[in-house]
C-alpha positions as CSV (number, residue, x, y, z in Angstrom):
1,M,116.6,77.1,126.8
2,N,118.5,79.4,129.1
3,A,117.6,83.0,129.9
4,R,120.2,84.5,127.6
5,S,119.0,82.5,124.6
6,E,115.4,83.4,125.3
7,S,116.4,87.1,125.6
8,T,118.2,86.9,122.3
9,D,115.2,85.3,120.6
10,T,112.9,87.9,122.0
11,D,115.2,90.8,120.9
12,A,115.3,89.3,117.4
13,R,111.6,88.9,117.3
14,V,111.0,92.5,118.5
15,R,113.4,93.9,115.8
16,E,111.6,91.8,113.1
17,L,108.2,93.2,114.3
18,Q,109.5,96.7,114.4
19,M,110.6,96.4,110.7
20,Q,107.2,95.0,109.8
21,V,105.5,97.9,111.5
22,E,107.7,100.5,109.6
23,D,106.9,98.7,106.3
24,L,103.2,98.8,107.1
25,K,103.3,102.5,108.1
26,E,104.9,103.3,104.7
27,L,102.2,101.2,102.9
28,V,99.4,102.9,104.8
29,N,100.7,106.3,104.0
30,T,101.0,105.4,100.4
31,L,97.5,104.1,100.3
32,L,96.1,107.1,102.0
33,S,97.9,109.4,99.5
34,V,96.3,107.4,96.6
35,I,92.8,107.4,98.2
36,C,92.9,111.2,99.0
37,E,94.2,112.2,95.6
38,E,91.5,113.9,93.4
39,P,90.3,112.0,90.4
40,D,91.7,114.7,88.1
41,G,95.2,114.4,89.7
42,V,94.8,117.7,91.6
43,S,95.3,117.6,95.4
44,S,93.5,120.8,96.2
45,G,91.0,119.2,98.6
46,A,87.9,120.3,96.6
47,A,86.5,117.7,94.2
48,P,84.9,117.9,91.8
49,S,85.1,121.6,91.1
50,Y,82.6,123.4,88.9
51,G,83.0,122.7,85.2
52,Q,84.6,119.3,85.6
53,P,82.7,116.1,84.7
54,K,82.0,113.5,87.4
55,M,84.4,110.6,86.9
56,N,82.1,107.9,88.5
57,Y,84.5,107.4,91.5
58,C,83.0,106.2,94.7
59,M,85.1,106.7,97.8
């Protein structure tokens, strides 16, 4: 292989890895949103509030 071919292969691999990183970032953000959401669907940050039954969630 010559230097130009190696450079092209490296550039293509870097672009592929960047796309995978972006996909994984999106997946992680989605998973964090699901994990952090309250069991009753309210994203207030206080769970469970008084008067609401425990939903047997373990996080």
